[in-house]
N, C-alpha and C positions, 0 to 999 in steps of 0.2 A: 683770210677774214678780216674784215676792216675793224678798227679801233671801234667804231660805233656798235658794230655788231657784238664783239667781244665784250664791250662794257654792258650792253644789254642782258648778255648771258650772265655775266658776273652779278649785276646789281639786280636783275630781275629774276631769272630762272633760279639762281642758287638761293636767293631769299626765299622764293616760293617753295622751292623743294625742300629746305631745310626746316624753316619754321623752329618746332621746338625738339630739335635733334637731341638725343641722349648726350650727356656730358661725361658719363664714365660709367664703369660696370663692375662687376664681381666677376674675379677670374679665378679659375682654378688650374693649378700648375699641370703641366702635361710631362710625361716621361721622355727623356732623351732616346732617339732613335739613330741608328748608324746610316749614314747615307750610301746608298747603293754604288758600288765602285764598277759600274759598267757604262759603256757609253750609250747616251739616250735611253735611259731607263724608262720603264712606263710611268707615266706621270700619276702620283697619287693625289689625294684631296686631304686638305686638313681635317684632323679631328676636331671636335667641338670641344674647345677647352675653356669657353667663357660665353656669357651671355650679352656681351656688348655689340649693338647692331651699329649704331653711329655715335660720331662725336663732332665737336666743335674745338672744345678744349677739354682739359682734364681738371677735376676739382682736386686739388691738392696744395698742401702749404710747403712742400718740398721745393727748394730753390732751383727748379729745373724748367727749361722750356724744350719743346721738340722744333728743331730746325729741319724745314722740309724743301726739297727742290724738286720742281716738276719738269716735264717733257724731255729729259735727256734719256740717255747719255748723249753728250755733245763731244765729237773726236777730240777737240783742243780745249774747250772751257771746263768740261767736267774734271779732266786730269788737273787743270790749274786750280779748280776750286779744292780738289782733295789735297793738293799741296798746302793751301792755306788752311784747311781744316787740321791738317797734321800740324802744322806750326803752332796752331792755338790750342792743340789737344781738344778739339771740338768733335762731336759726332753729330751726324745727321741722317735723315731718311730721304732716299731717292726714290721718287715716284715715277718710274721708267715707263716710257711709251714702249711696247713690245716691238714696234718696227725698228726702233734705234737700238733696243737691246740686242736683237739680232744681229745688226751691223756692227756693234762694237762690244763683243764679248769679253775683251781683255779688260775693258773698263768695269764691267760688272766684276769681274773676278777681283780687280783692285778694291772697289768699293766694299766688297765683302771681307777681304783680307785685312783692310785698315779698321775694321771694326764698326762700318756702317750698316745701314739697313736698306733693303730694296722693297719698296711698295709697288702696287700694281696701278697703272695710270691709263689702262686699256691698250688695246692693239694699235689702233689707228687715230685716236683722239677724237672721237664723234661726240655729238650730244646725246648722251645715252638716255636722257629723258624722252627723247623722241623715239626710241627703239623699244621693240618688244622684248620680252624675257629672254626668248631664245637668241636673239641677235645680242642683247647684253651679254649673255653668258658666253657667246663665243668670242666676243671682244676681251673678256676676262680671261678665259680659259686659254687662249692662244699666248697670253702674256705670262699666265702662270706656267705654261709648258716651257716657253723659251728661258724663263728664269730657272726653272727647275734643271732643264737639260744643261744650263750654263754653269750654274754654281751649286747644284744640289740640295736647294731649300727653295721653299715657296714663300711667296709673300703672304703676310697675315693680315694686311689692311690694304683697302682700295681708295685711291682719291679719284672721283669722276671728274672728268675734263669740264672746267667751267663751273664746277660745283653742281652742275645740273643733273640731280637724281632725285627722285621723289621717295617720300617715306615707304611707300609700298615697294619699290624696286630696292631700297636698302634692306628692308625685311626680307625679300625674296633672295638677295644676295647672300645674307647671313644664313637662311634656311637651307639654300642649296649648296652653298661654297663655304660656309663657317667664316667668311671674310667681313670684318668690321669696315664700315665706310667712315673715312676721315676728310673732314673738309679742313677748316682753318678759323682761327680766331683774329689773326694778324695778316693783313693783306697790305704791302708796301706798294701794289700796283706797279711793279718793277716792269711788267710788260708794255706799260705806256711810256718808259723810257724818261722819267721825270728828272733824272740827273742822279749822278753817284751819291751825292751826300743826302738827297732827300731820300732815296731808298734806304740808306744806312740810318737816317734818323728815325724813319717810320718803324722799321724793325725794332730798334732800341726802344722807342716809345710804348710800343705795344708789348713789350717783354715783361711778363709777370708770372709768378709760378703757375704751371699749367697751360701756358700759352702754346698754341700751335702755330708758328711763323711760316707762311707760305713765300716762296721765291722761285725763281726759273734759273736752271744753270745752263741756258740756251742764249743768255743776254750777257755780253761782255760787261756793261755797265754793272749788272748785278754782281758778276764776279769781283770787280774792283770795288764794289760796296761792302762786301762780306768782312774784310779786315776791320774796318771801322765799326760795323755792326757788331762783332763779336767783341772787339774791345769795350763797346758801350754795355752790351748785355753783361759780360764778366764783371765790369765796373759796379753793376747793380747787385752783385753777389749771385748771379744766376749761372748755371752751367748749361750748355746746349747738349742735348741727348737724341737718341733715336725715339721714335715713337713707342716702341715696345719698352724702352726703359722708362719712359715717362708713364705709361699705363702700369709699370709693375711686372710686366710680364717676363722680365729677364732678357739676357742678350739674345737677339735675333740671330740665326745662322744655321748651318746644316746640323747642329746639334741643338737640343733644346725644344724641338718640335715633334709632334706626333702626326704620323700621316695614316690614311686609310686607303686601301685599294677600291673598297666599296663600303656602304654603311655597315658599321659593325665589325669590319674586318681589319685587323692591324697590318700596316704595311712593314713587312720585315726587310725588304731590299734583297 
């Protein structure tokens, strides 16, 4: 895809699809479940624990921002990023492409082991707003399945490629899969490769309580920008957390989530 095509999608489709997307929601706690200790267990679905359909940022006074990375995992850059995050004691959410997650399961294991979150970024990175419901759900379900079979937990949020997802589709995904659509409030446009310093400055400049910062862990300049970005964000008195933490949903992971085999049926594993 050319830069012009991607710019059109980001600035046009995303803006048109988002419009007045919800900023925050009311969440009820979900009970912890034991992850099935069997190879390739049947893939459950998330139980409905809240009514948040979509968001661009979170309305909060807490000094926290969500740091999010799309399109990975990348075989060399994502581990480098994880080293940096560990050094700064920062947490992030990784919106993975299902095909990449299938290729690099060991990186998914490391992401979870180090306290980060995995989100759903579709299976093959299509423009979801151009697909029908069945095709959208296939893209989402295949990624849910590979994450579940790899780490024993399901993503609780989905980021649409290019931000291209209509309000109707957001509602459909929430109704059918209990997934919240997460877009962003800070876009450093790192995919344009404007330079390491520019990317870091844009991330810091946009950081404020409740911000959702977009970046990509498949571009080496972005990885090189992260230390300066984290230092700048922390200098503002802000901490970087996962989406679930920013939303007050608690720590994402194999425990702390409730699953169902079918509507109304608890998943016991």
